[in-house]
C-alpha positions, 0 to 999 in steps of 0.5 A: 522485541518491545514488551510494552505497548507502543502509543501511536497517533493516527494522523488523518484518521477521518479518511478510509485508510485512517479508519481501516488502520484504527480498525486493525490497530484496535485488535493489536495487543502491542498498540495503544491508540493515544491520539487521532487527528482530523483537522476538518472533524476536530472536536468530534468523536470517531464514531461521529465520522465512522459509526462502525467504530462506535463503543471503542476505547478511542480518544476524540479527534483533534487537530494535528498541532494539538497532539502531545508528541511527548506521549507518542511513540509512533505516527501513522500518517494518512494525510494527502501528499504535500500535507504529509511531509509538512507534518512529518518534518515538524515531528520530534526526533523520537517519533517513528513514522509510518507514512501512508501518503505518497510523499516519501515513496520517490527517492528522487526529489526532482521526480517527486516534483514532476509527478506531484507538481510541487517541490518536496519540502523535506528532502533530507527526510526523503533521502532517509526514508525506507520504501515499505514493501515489506517482503522486499525491504524487511531488513531496512524497515526494521531499523528505519525511523521513516517508512514510506508505505507503497501505493496500492497499485505498486504493492500489487504490481511489485509483489507480482513482478519484482521476483520475475524481473530480478531473476531475469524471467521476463523482459522488463522493457516490455510490460503492460499493466492493466489495473482495477481498483475499488472506489475507496482508492480515490479517497473519501473526498466528494468527486463527481466520478465517484458518485454512485450515479456516476460510478455505479453499473459502469467501468472506466479508466482514469489518469490514462498515461499519467497516473502518479503510481507509474513512476513509483512502479518504474523506480522499483522495477528499474532498481531490480532490472539494473536499468531505467524502465518505462511501463505501460500502466492504465488504472480503472475504477470498479463500482465496488468499495474495496479490492484491487486486481492487476493483470500484467502482460509480459514477454518471457526471456529466452529459455524461460516459461510460465512454469518457471515464473510460477516456480520462482514466485512459489520459491520466493514467497513460500514462507511469506504469511501474506503472499499466496500463489493460487493453484494452477488454473485458479484465478485470483479474485478480489473476493478471496482477499477482501478485508485481509492482508493477503495477496493472491498471485498466479501466472498463465500461458498467453495465447501469443507464444513467448508471453505470460499473463500475470495476475494479482489481487489484494484489498487496496485498504489493507495490504495496499495501505493500512494493513501493510503499514501495520505489518511494517510496524510489526517489523520495526518493533520485532513482533511477529508480522501477522500480529493484528493481521490474522483476520481471514478474507470476508467471503462472500 
């Protein structure tokens, strides 16, 4: 465990994930924020972009190329895909990187190109990146130089399904995933479908059959199952700022039951500080995890015999993004994983 404070740079601090990372890092006793970048807001103070961060001891916003990397230990990168890899590959070798973008999540460069529409520009780094689903890759995260934090949907889905697939309790070739996220999941850039008049008082699916998180989910579930898998994944936008709920429909394998699924989730996550199996009959709610790094899980009998309904809720900006990034930072430096992440959910 390192005793001195680690100096961090938040690259892409003007996005929602960047802002939440700054909010959390300010309360971390082993972090000193040494640089904040936001190319489109360079020259401003952070409170000019995010007034809720006013009166905090923070540096001004600068361009990515203006960071003095000699005085930085860790880069949290919250840039869009394709941009992130260009910045990360140019960093000095002593910088440890926790990337919140999609650029290093997919292990196969060809799959990355198919999914994101451009060739990967840092394939050597991609090969060395560790997938940052903390509870399942903890030992590899500890020694890694580059962590690829999962997307918010994969975090919820994989936390829920990986133990069941690994233990053969559900048929991994027959998975239907219905996912719903708050509007911050779409980023801060202006888009017609996220305007209040377009998104308020309504609910809509998007990227039907084409969402970029599906290959990421399939990659991890295929590794767990030991065979290639394709999932049925449909995301929806909900008119709320943050929060995510996924409902998965699965076929139980012969001889297994919903109770077996609950018992396995309980056993796997019993000592995990951020994973909570709800009591029988208590449905996971986004309101019960809002602002926290927690994931709430449960399993229910389906009305169709031999099937199970599995539900997970998390905050897409915390456990689904910046909170998990900070949790990975704690693993990398040997700090208790709850450090800086002790806050409970904000309710109501």
